[in-house]
C-alpha positions in Angstrom: -4.9 10.5 -30.6 -7.1 12.6 -33.0 -7.4 11.5 -36.6 -7.0 15.2 -37.6 -3.3 14.9 -36.6 -2.4 12.9 -39.6 -5.3 13.0 -42.1 -4.8 14.3 -45.6 -7.0 17.4 -46.1 -6.7 17.8 -49.9 -8.3 14.6 -51.1 -8.4 13.7 -54.8 -12.0 12.8 -55.9 -13.9 11.3 -58.8 -17.6 11.4 -59.7 -19.6 8.3 -60.5 -20.4 9.1 -64.1 -16.9 9.9 -65.3 -14.9 7.4 -67.4 -12.2 5.3 -65.6 -9.8 6.7 -68.2 -10.2 10.2 -66.9 -10.0 9.0 -63.3 -6.8 7.0 -64.0 -5.3 10.0 -65.8 -6.0 12.1 -62.7 -4.5 9.4 -60.4 -1.3 9.5 -62.6 -1.1 13.3 -62.7 -1.6 13.6 -58.9 0.6 10.6 -58.1 -2.1 9.0 -55.9 -3.3 5.4 -55.6 -7.0 6.1 -55.1 -9.8 8.6 -55.6 -12.7 9.0 -53.3 -15.9 8.9 -55.3 -18.3 11.6 -54.1 -21.9 12.6 -54.9 -23.2 16.1 -55.8 -23.1 17.1 -52.1 -19.5 16.0 -51.7 -20.4 12.9 -49.6 -18.2 9.9 -50.2 -20.1 7.0 -51.9 -17.2 4.8 -53.0 -13.5 4.6 -53.6 -11.6 3.8 -56.8 -8.1 2.4 -56.3 -5.4 1.5 -58.8 -6.1 -2.1 -57.9 -9.7 -1.7 -58.9 -8.5 -0.4 -62.3 -6.3 -3.4 -62.8 -8.7 -6.1 -61.6 -12.0 -4.7 -62.7 -11.1 -3.0 -65.9 -7.8 -4.0 -67.4 -7.8 -7.7 -66.5 -11.4 -8.0 -67.8 -10.6 -6.3 -71.1 -13.0 -3.4 -70.6 -12.6 -0.2 -72.4 -11.3 2.6 -70.0 -13.1 5.2 -72.1 -16.4 3.4 -72.1 -16.4 2.2 -68.5 -17.6 4.5 -65.7 -16.2 4.9 -62.2 -19.6 3.9 -60.7 -19.3 0.5 -62.4 -15.9 -0.5 -61.0 -15.5 1.5 -57.8 -15.6 -0.2 -54.4 -19.1 0.3 -52.9 -20.0 0.1 -49.2 -17.5 2.7 -48.2 -16.8 3.1 -44.5 -16.0 6.5 -43.1 -15.0 8.1 -39.8 -15.9 11.4 -38.3 -13.3 14.1 -38.1 -13.4 13.9 -34.3 -12.5 10.2 -34.5 -9.3 8.7 -33.2 -6.4 7.1 -35.0 -7.2 3.9 -33.0 -10.8 3.9 -34.3 -9.5 4.3 -37.9 -7.1 1.4 -37.4 -9.9 -0.7 -36.0 -12.1 0.1 -38.9 -9.3 -0.7 -41.4 -8.6 -4.0 -39.7 -12.2 -5.1 -39.6 -12.8 -4.2 -43.2 -9.4 -5.2 -44.5 -8.8 -1.9 -46.3 -6.0 0.7 -46.2 -7.9 4.0 -46.6 -10.7 5.6 -44.7 -12.4 8.9 -45.8 -12.9 11.5 -43.0 -16.3 13.2 -42.9 -17.7 16.2 -41.1 -21.1 16.3 -39.2 -22.9 16.6 -42.5 -21.2 13.5 -43.9 -19.2 15.7 -46.4 -15.7 14.6 -47.3 -13.0 16.6 -45.4 -10.0 14.3 -45.4 -8.5 10.9 -45.9 -6.4 8.7 -43.6 -4.3 5.8 -44.9 -2.5 3.0 -43.2 0.7 4.5 -44.6 0.0 7.7 -42.7 -0.5 5.8 -39.5 2.7 3.8 -40.0 4.7 6.9 -40.7 3.4 8.5 -37.5 4.4 5.4 -35.5 7.8 5.2 -37.2 8.5 8.8 -36.2 7.3 8.2 -32.6 9.4 5.0 -32.3 12.5 6.9 -33.6 11.9 9.6 -30.9 11.5 6.9 -28.3 14.7 5.2 -29.5 16.7 8.5 -29.2 15.3 9.1 -25.8 16.3 5.6 -24.6 19.8 6.1 -26.0 20.2 9.4 -24.2 18.7 8.3 -20.9 20.1 4.8 -20.5 22.9 4.6 -18.1 26.2 3.4 -19.5 28.1 0.9 -17.4 31.8 1.6 -17.3 34.0 -1.4 -16.6 37.4 -0.6 -15.2 40.3 -3.0 -14.8 
C-alpha cells in the first residue's frame, strides 16, 4: 500500500539556526509534536521533537532563546521516497525505533511526513470495516425447540 495514502502533506518545519524557543512556540501554535529540520533546499536534515526539547534543553537547564535547533535536533534522519510503501515505512520505524519518517521526492526535498499514529489509525479503520463485514456475512444459527 502506497505511503501517499496516509502521509501528511503540510509538514511543519524548522531551520537549523533558529532558537528552540521559536521552534517550541511554533509547535505549540500548530499543535504538533515535531518539526522536520530542513536545509536551504528544503531537504530534511534532522527532526526536533517535544521529547528533544524536554531532554536536551529543559532537563539540562539550557536557555531556550540561546540554544539553536541544530544543537538539540535528532541527527541521522531516515527518509522514505514518496513512492515507498506503508510496509517499508513501518520497517524503517521499527529498525530505527522512531515514530516519524519524512517523505521525500526524487530530489530529496521534503514532501510529507508519515507517523506511526497515521499507520495505526489506518489499520484501526480497516479492522473496523472488516469487523462490520464479518458481522454482516457470518451466518447466524437459529436454535429451535
